[in-house]
N, C-alpha and C positions, 0 to 999 in steps of 0.2 A: 249617229256620231256625236261624240260629247264636244262641246265648244271648245275651242282654242283659248288657252289660259289667258291671253291678251285680251278677251272681253270682260276680264275681271277688273281690270285697272286701266286708268286714263293715261293717254299717251304722254301727258306730261309728267304723270308719276312714274311712269317706265324710264323717262328719259333721266329724270332725275335720280333714280336709281343708277342705271346704268352709266351714266355720265361719270361717275366716282368710281366705278368696279377697280378700272386699271390702277387708280392711284389708292384705293383701299388696300390692294393685294399688296402693293410695293411698300406700303407704311404698316401693312400687317394689323391694319384696325379699318372700321367701317369711317367713311369720311364724315364731317360733320353736318353736311347737308344732307346725307343719308338718314344719319340719325335723326336731325331735326325734322325730316318726313316721317319717321316713324313714331316721333312725339305726338307730332300735329294728328296723325292719323290715328292714335292711341291702339298702335298694334301689340304693343307691349302689354297693354291692358285689357284686350279683348276677351278674357275668360276669368274677368273679375267678377264677382256676383253683381256689379252694378249694371250691366248690359251685355251679359254672355251672348254670343252669336251660337246659333246652333251648329252641329257638328258637320252637316254638309257645308254650310256657308263658311265654316272655318277652314274646312279642307280646301273648299275652291279657291280662297283666298290665299291660303298657305303655297298652293300649288301654283298660283298666277306669281306671287312674290318670288319663289324659286326661279319661276321662268324668267323674270325679270332680272334677276340676280342671285348666284345662287347663295354667296354668305348672307345678304339680307334675309332670303326666305330661311335659311336655316337657323340664324339667330333668332328671329321673330317666333318661328316655332317653337325652338328649345325656350325660350324664356318667357313667353305667353303660355306654354303649356306648363312651365312652374309657376305662373300666374294663378292657374286653375285650381291649385292646393289653397287658394285663398278661401274658396267654398267650404273647406273643411274646417275652418277657426268660426268662433262664435262671431255674429255681427258685430262690426264694431271694434274687434280686437286689432291691436297692431296697427291702428288706424295711420299712425305716423309714417308707416312703412307703405301700405295700401294705398294711401290718398296721394301719394308722389307722384307729380306729372310726369315724373320721368323714371318710374317705376320699372326696373328691370331686375326680374328675378333670375338666376344662374344656380346650378346645381347639378348633382349627380343622384342617380339611381344605385349605385354601387355600394354595396353595404362594406365600406372599408374606414368606416369609423366606429368607435367605441363609447359606450355612454354609460357610466357608473353612476346608479342611482345615491344620491346623497339626500340630506335634508331638504325638502322643499323643491328639488330639482334632479339635476344630471350634471357630472363632470363628463366634458367632451373632449375626446383625443381622436383626431384623423387626418386622413390626406384622401382627396378625390381627384381623380383626372378628369379631364375632357369637361370643362364646366363652360359651354358656350355663351359667349355676353359677360365673361367674367370682368373684363376691363371695365364695363359700365355698369355693373351689377350694384344696385342699392340694397340687395339683401341676397342670401344664399338658402338653398336647401340642401339636405343631403341624409343618407341613409346611415343610421348607426345600427350595431348590435349593443341591446341593452344588457348590462349584466347586473342582473338582482337577485342574489343569492344562487340557486343552481338554475335558474330561469334565463334563456336566451332568447329575446325577441329582436325583431329587425323592424325599426321604426324610422320614419323621416322626422327631422327637425328642422324647425326655421332658425337661422342665425341672422343677426344684424351685421353690416358691412364692416365695423370697427372690430369684429370678432375674428375675422377672418384676414388670414394673408394668401395674396394670389402669388402664385409661382409661375412665371411666363416660361412653360413648357411646350407649349403647342408649336410644332414644326412638323408640317405635314406637306404633302403635293397639292392639296386644295382646301378650299374654305379657309383660306389664310385668313381672311379678315374679321372671321368669326372669334376670334380671341379665345378659343376654347381651351384655357390654359387650366392647371391644376390649382387647389387651393388646398389650404389646412386651417385647422382649429387645434390650438393648443392648450390644454389645461384650461378651458373655459367652463363656467359654471353656468348654466341657463335654467330658468323656472321650469315646472311641470308644463305650463300652456304652451310651451315650445315645441312639445311633441305631439304629433298628430297621427290620424290613422286614416289611409287612403281607400275608402271603402264606402258604397252608397249608403249603408245604414249608419254611417256617421258623419253624413255631409251634414253641413248647417245652412247652408243655402239651398233653396228650394228648386231653382232652374232646372230643367231635365239634364244637361249637361255634366252635373255633379252625381246624376246617378246613372250613368252611361260608364260601363266597365274602361279602367283607365289603361289596361292592356290595349284593347283595340282602337281607342282613341289615340294613343301613340303610334302603333302601327299604321293607321291609316294616314296621320299627318306627316309622318318620315316618308311614307311610301311617296304621298303626294309631291314631296319636295323632289324626289328622286325623277318623279314624271315630269314636273316642270322643268327640272334642269335637261332631261331628255328631249322633251318638245323644242327647248331652246337650241340645242344641239342640231336637231334635224332642220332646225329655221335656218342655222348658220350651214346647212348642206344644200340649201336651195342655190340652184345654178349650177351645180357641180354635173355636168353633162353627162359624165360617166356613170353617176350614180343613180341615174333616172330610174330605174326599174327597184332597184334596191332600197330608195329612198320612197318610193311609193309602198313598196311592202313594209318597210319600217313604220312610215306613218299609220297605214292599216292594222298592224299588230299591236302596236302602241296605244292606239285609238280604241280598240276593241276592251285592252285591259283597262284603260282609264274607265271606261263606259262601265264595264265590270265593278270595279270597286264603287262608283257611284250609285251605282244601282244597289248593291250590298248596304251601302251606308244609308241610303233612304230608306230600306225596308228594316233595317235596325233600328232607325232613330223613332219612323213613324210606328212600328209595330212593337218594339222591343224584341229581346232574344235575337237568334239568327247571327250571333256574334264572331263564330267560327269561320262564317261566310265571309265576314268582313277581314278577318285575319287571314284568310287563304287569298282573297283576291288582292290585298295589300301585299301580300309576298309575291305573288305572280306578277302583280305591275312592277314591282321594284325589280325581279330578275328579268323581265322583259326589257324594261328600260335600260339596263345595263348589257343585255344583249343587243339590241338594235342600234346601241351608240357603237358598241365595238365593231360593229358588221359594218357600219358605215365609216369609221374612223380612217381606214386604208385609202379612201376616196379623197381625202383631204391632202394628201401627199406630204410634204415638207411642213408646208404652212401651218398644217395642224399640229405639228411637232413643235412649232415657237412657243415658247413660254409667254411671249408678250401678246399672242394673239387672241382674240375671243373664244375662238372654237375650242383652242386648247385649253384656255381657263375653265370653260364649260366642263371638257370631258375631265379635267383635274376635280374639279369640284364634285363631279358626281361619283367618282369613283373613291373619293374619300367619304362622301356622304353615304355609300354603299356599304362601308364598313362597320357601320352600327350593327351592333350585337343582335338588336331586334331584327334585324333585314338578312341578317346572315345564317344563324344558327336555328335548326328545327327545336320547336318546344316538344 
């Protein structure tokens, strides 16, 4: 059986993350101590070329962070995931952005921007929803449709903070402290080198993580967040006498699907290929996480329905995270 996510983090780290969770939700933003810990640990930077983690290490850590606090885990996952794009720029490019100790890249994969080719670059207009970490972002990435004559291509772009305006639209039942607001770029001209291609053939960094397919990387890390939140929910159910057999069955089902994902990750990471198995096990884990949590929720009684309670916050975080399109729609 796969180890409990608590084995990934020191108890003092978990305490620092969880102690600010209620206040972070109330204030709709991570607390300063939570953010300082993220900067201290370099979690936003853990996929930069300087010292990227292996994919299995990354997924285990992100599951542990989501277990400690859903908003922290989600924000670290999305922002460090955007940091992965740094491996597709030439070494040393945009050093003022990527060397920042408080680097936080927010962004969107939705192609809701337009890039019109102009001399030496592109004129950008667009608006993108759901950019986790936007309140603390030092730069942004976003997909645009490039309009160049009759050809239309979708490509991601890098934007500096001052080129972007954030619109505080994030209003959901969970992951409230992630600040996943919308952002806009209006009539901004960027040079050609701000456009990049997410494909192993175009990676500028040599570490294996940049040659791993982005789709499976994203699916695995997002599913691990749901897994971490589900384990946290199950932990909150300990001591509910009437939930005994149901809880045991939930722990067993979730444990099997967690082990399946990690096995698929290890195989694909060591041997290459087998990426569809990563997609399959990630989706199965996400589905199982939702199912076991909802099966147990009634055993929490009215206490689980109180927005101020820990178990309710975890339930809301998981159900918000589970709406991500990569985990909902069939490909």
